[in-house]
Steps between C-alpha positions, in 0.01 A plus 500: 500500500153363430390254237356779285843663465667162443280442195488862383490527122354152447140617460368327813119500488254328728291249306286288735438337836464122501261326740511122542238265640425129468227591246475802270123452507504597870674829416270608216205611720727761659739609225259473206145535636546730800791712375408501130805332350480426129671192357822591323661160442648197663597142465670206657872471549513124457856522367673524833341656803155345486265792550217677316451876480224744417574870461234759569521868416327792667396853415813711508723218375574301815532122470466203733622154407314210660694175540420140592705179505440237235415150619805321638712814519696592812579852374293676769552251785727719713295811421175331604669363814591859597143620433333202671365378167308814410748679275529874458734746331770289335720756325528847351606528137713782360615525140850612401633591158830305536498180705873437464586846632249464786647166608856633477419810706308313769753219542776760499327667795473166682127435455399132503320405181345170401301343218688673217323394182625644172418208267196663336585837343133601526509472883818521706476507880681487830381521859631713784504276807235590762775538762628793294159669479349475849319173429369590154593295193580745219501384140697702247407424140595613154223442249478565130122526536429202274367215711416270219196494294128515535337653802293244686195549716489457877293185450771361268771567760297335776441204269877457465509640145691824560856580396705185559191340653506135597135421419416431865222725632540718804353332808 
C-alpha cells in the first residue's frame, strides 16, 4: 500500500517545495526574477533551528520556499555537506487535516518519522525520514492558516525583520 492510501481521508495536499542555499539572495535571481515568483511571506526561525525563509508564489498557485541558515547555525551543515556547499531541494511540504491521525497511521505502518513538533497549534509538523522516501525529506504539516500578524515585505525579511526575525540581515 502506498503513502497516499495510508493517509487517505486526511486531506493531503501538496503545498510547496523548499530550496536551501547559504544565501537566499543567491536564489532570488532564479526563483523571483527569472521564474516570476512573487513574495508571499517569510521570516527567521530564530527560536530553534536557526534559519530564515522566504516564500514565493507563482501563477497557478505553486509555491517555493527559499531557506538560508542564520549566522552561527548548524541546521544545514549535513545538508550542505551532501550538496558540496551549494544547497538544492531541501524538502517537499504536504498539508494534512489531522496531524495526530497522520502520525498514528504512519508509525503504525512502520514509517520512520522525526522532528515531531506540535507545540504551536497554528503550525504542527513532522518529517518522513529520507530513507523512507527515496532520499527526499517530506514534511507533513497541519496549519490553521494564521501565521501571526502583519505581512512583511521581502526587504523586511532579508533585513531580519520578518516573522520571528532576529534583526540580523541576510548575508
